[in-house]
C-alpha positions as CSV (number, residue, x, y, z in Angstrom):
1,M,166.0,133.1,15.8
2,T,165.2,131.7,12.4
3,K,163.0,128.6,11.9
4,T,166.1,126.8,10.6
5,A,168.1,127.5,13.7
6,A,165.3,126.5,16.0
7,A,164.9,123.3,14.1
8,I,168.6,122.5,14.5
9,I,168.5,123.3,18.2
10,G,165.4,121.2,18.6
11,A,166.9,118.3,16.7
12,G,170.0,118.5,18.9
13,L,168.0,118.5,22.1
14,I,166.1,115.4,20.9
15,I,169.3,113.6,20.0
16,A,170.9,114.6,23.3
17,L,167.9,113.4,25.3
18,G,167.9,110.2,23.3
19,L,171.5,109.6,24.1
20,L,171.0,110.4,27.7
21,G,168.1,108.0,27.9
22,A,170.1,105.2,26.3
23,Q,173.0,105.8,28.7
24,L,170.6,105.8,31.7
25,T,169.0,102.6,30.4
26,H,172.4,101.0,30.0
27,A,173.5,102.1,33.4
28,L,170.3,100.7,34.9
29,I,170.8,97.4,33.2
30,D,174.4,97.3,34.5
31,F,173.2,98.2,38.0
32,K,170.7,95.3,37.9
33,R,173.4,93.0,36.8
34,W,175.7,94.2,39.5
35,D,173.0,93.6,42.0
36,R,172.7,89.9,41.0
37,V,175.4,88.2,43.1
38,V,176.3,84.8,44.4
39,T,178.3,84.6,47.6
40,V,180.5,81.5,48.1
41,K,183.2,80.3,50.5
42,G,186.5,78.8,49.5
43,L,188.5,76.6,51.9
44,S,192.2,75.9,52.1
45,E,193.4,73.5,54.8
46,R,196.9,72.1,55.1
47,E,199.0,70.3,57.7
48,Y,202.6,71.4,58.6
49,P,205.0,70.2,61.3
50,A,205.7,72.7,64.1
51,D,209.0,74.5,63.6
52,H,209.6,75.4,67.3
53,I,209.1,73.7,70.6
54,I,208.8,75.2,74.1
55,W,209.3,72.6,76.7
56,P,209.1,73.8,80.4
57,I,210.6,71.3,82.8
58,Q,209.2,72.1,86.2
59,F,210.1,70.4,89.5
60,T,209.2,71.1,93.1
61,E,211.1,71.0,96.4
62,A,210.2,71.6,100.1
63,S,212.3,72.3,103.2
64,N,212.3,74.1,106.5
65,D,215.8,75.5,105.8
66,L,215.7,78.2,103.1
67,P,219.5,78.2,102.3
68,A,219.4,74.4,102.0
69,L,216.3,74.6,99.7
70,Y,218.2,76.9,97.4
71,T,221.2,74.6,97.3
72,T,218.9,71.7,96.4
73,L,217.3,73.7,93.6
74,E,220.6,74.6,92.2
75,S,221.8,71.0,92.3
76,H,218.7,69.6,90.7
77,S,218.8,72.4,88.0
78,D,222.4,71.5,87.2
79,T,221.5,67.8,87.0
80,I,218.6,68.5,84.6
81,K,220.7,70.8,82.4
82,G,223.6,68.3,82.3
83,F,221.1,65.6,81.2
84,L,219.8,67.9,78.4
85,L,223.3,68.7,77.2
86,E,224.3,65.0,77.3
87,H,221.3,64.2,75.1
88,G,222.3,66.7,72.4
89,I,220.2,69.7,73.4
90,D,222.1,73.0,72.6
91,D,223.2,75.0,75.6
92,G,221.6,78.2,74.0
93,A,218.2,76.5,73.9
94,I,218.2,76.0,77.7
95,T,217.0,78.7,80.1
96,V,217.0,78.3,83.9
97,N,214.3,80.6,85.4
98,Q,214.2,82.1,88.8
99,P,212.6,79.7,91.4
100,E,209.2,80.6,93.0
101,I,209.5,80.3,96.8
102,T,206.5,80.2,99.1
103,D,206.8,80.8,102.8
104,K,203.7,79.1,104.2
105,L,204.1,80.9,107.6
106,A,204.3,84.3,106.0
107,Q,201.1,84.0,104.0
108,Q,198.4,86.4,105.1
109,Y,195.8,83.7,105.0
110,G,196.2,80.1,105.9
111,G,199.4,80.5,107.9
112,N,199.9,77.4,110.0
113,S,202.7,76.6,112.3
114,S,202.0,72.9,112.1
115,V,203.0,72.5,108.5
116,Q,205.6,69.9,107.8
117,F,207.7,72.1,105.6
118,R,207.7,75.9,105.9
119,Y,209.2,76.6,102.5
120,S,208.1,75.2,99.1
121,A,209.7,76.0,95.8
122,T,208.9,75.5,92.1
123,Q,211.8,75.7,89.6
124,T,211.3,75.8,85.8
125,I,214.0,75.0,83.2
126,T,212.7,75.9,79.7
127,V,213.9,74.4,76.4
128,Y,213.1,76.6,73.4
129,S,214.4,75.0,70.2
130,A,213.8,74.8,66.4
131,N,215.0,71.2,66.5
132,V,211.6,69.9,67.4
133,E,212.1,66.2,66.7
134,K,215.4,66.1,68.6
135,V,213.7,67.6,71.7
136,R,210.7,65.3,71.4
137,S,213.1,62.3,71.3
138,V,214.6,63.4,74.6
139,M,211.4,64.2,76.5
140,P,210.3,60.6,77.5
141,S,213.7,59.8,79.1
142,I,213.7,62.9,81.4
143,T,211.7,60.8,83.9
144,S,214.9,58.8,84.6
145,L,215.9,61.7,86.8
146,I,213.2,60.8,89.3
147,K,215.6,58.2,90.7
148,Q,217.8,61.1,91.7
149,G,215.1,62.6,93.9
150,I,213.7,65.1,91.4
151,V,209.9,65.6,91.6
152,F,208.5,66.8,88.3
153,S,205.3,68.9,88.1
154,V,203.7,67.7,84.9
155,Q,200.1,68.6,85.7
156,Q,200.6,72.4,86.0
157,Y,199.2,74.5,83.2
158,N,202.4,76.5,82.8
159,A,204.4,73.3,82.5
160,Q,202.7,72.1,79.3
161,T,204.8,71.7,76.2
162,Q,203.9,74.1,73.4
163,Y,204.5,73.6,69.7
164,V,204.8,76.7,67.5
165,F,204.3,77.1,63.7
166,S,205.9,80.4,62.8
167,R,206.0,80.2,58.9
168,L,202.5,81.4,58.3
169,N,203.6,84.3,56.1
170,E,205.4,81.7,53.8
171,V,202.3,79.6,53.2
172,K,199.7,82.4,53.1
173,P,200.0,83.2,49.4
174,D,199.5,79.6,48.2
175,M,196.7,79.0,50.6
176,I,194.8,82.1,49.7
177,E,195.2,81.2,46.0
178,E,193.8,77.7,46.7
179,A,190.9,79.1,48.7
180,T,190.1,81.5,45.9
181,V,190.2,78.8,43.2
182,N,188.0,76.6,45.4
183,A,185.4,79.5,45.8
184,R,185.3,80.1,42.1
185,E,184.7,76.5,41.3
186,V,181.7,76.6,43.6
187,A,180.4,79.8,42.1
188,E,180.8,78.5,38.6
189,K,178.7,75.4,39.4
190,F,176.1,77.6,41.0
191,A,176.0,79.8,37.8
192,R,175.6,76.8,35.5
193,D,172.8,75.4,37.7
194,S,171.0,78.7,37.5
195,Q,171.6,79.0,33.8
196,S,173.7,82.1,34.3
197,Q,177.3,83.1,33.7
198,L,179.8,84.1,36.3
199,G,180.8,87.8,36.2
200,K,183.4,89.8,38.1
201,I,184.1,89.7,41.8
202,K,181.9,92.2,43.6
203,H,183.7,92.0,46.9
204,A,185.9,89.5,48.7
205,N,187.0,88.7,52.3
206,Q,190.2,86.9,52.7
207,G,189.2,85.3,56.0
208,Q,191.2,84.7,59.1
209,F,193.9,82.1,59.3
210,T,193.7,79.7,62.2
211,I,196.4,77.4,63.5
212,S,195.6,74.4,65.7
213,A,196.9,71.0,66.7
214,R,195.8,68.3,64.3
215,D,194.5,66.3,67.3
216,A,195.2,65.7,70.9
217,H,197.7,63.0,70.2
218,H,199.7,65.0,67.6
219,P,200.1,68.5,68.9
220,H,203.4,68.8,67.0
221,I,201.4,68.6,63.7
222,K,199.7,71.9,63.0
223,K,196.5,72.3,61.0
224,V,196.5,75.7,59.1
225,R,193.1,76.7,57.8
226,V,191.6,79.7,56.0
227,V,188.1,80.3,54.6
228,S,187.7,83.1,52.0
229,T,184.3,84.6,51.2
230,I,183.8,85.9,47.7
231,A,180.8,87.5,46.0
232,Y,180.6,87.2,42.2
233,T,178.1,88.9,39.9
234,L,175.8,86.8,37.7
235,V,175.0,87.7,34.1
236,D,172.6,86.1,31.6
């Protein structure tokens, strides 16, 4: 190998090593920048009316005559259904469930021949409707049927009215956008306060949507909430 060729190869190696060093330095600086992050949370919270209502109407009966008990249950069920139809509830929204019958003498534990009524029954008629306000307007007047001898069970857990919000997929995009904008505003303020500039998003967590009643007195108004967590890089 001539001296000229060796010099060329040497110069090439020096240049290559110099470029490699510059690239490594640049990469290290980028890594350090990427390691400087600020993690913020963005909130979006909105209220929407429930779009479906589930109203279980539950009543109880007792008797020592089983066939007579079934007859009474059918009669009272027809009375309640007629009341609902008369007040504008659609027939397709009304479901008459099978009654639950208890024979107190046939129970393995607690059987007592001195009970006043051998049989007790619970009957549930369920209204499932998208016309929430219409159903809510009818609910207070159902108690008028007490005068006809119908004993309602309003304290049972499975007799509580439920309000459903089923349009979550419709409101998700706008709420996620709002939460993201809110998070960026918080991050930008942090960057200004720390005399830095906000960089790219390093990672983000959309967060879980929650749906709850606005309060105990307005269960038909739903509060939809999401908190997004976003980490931004900081640059000088």
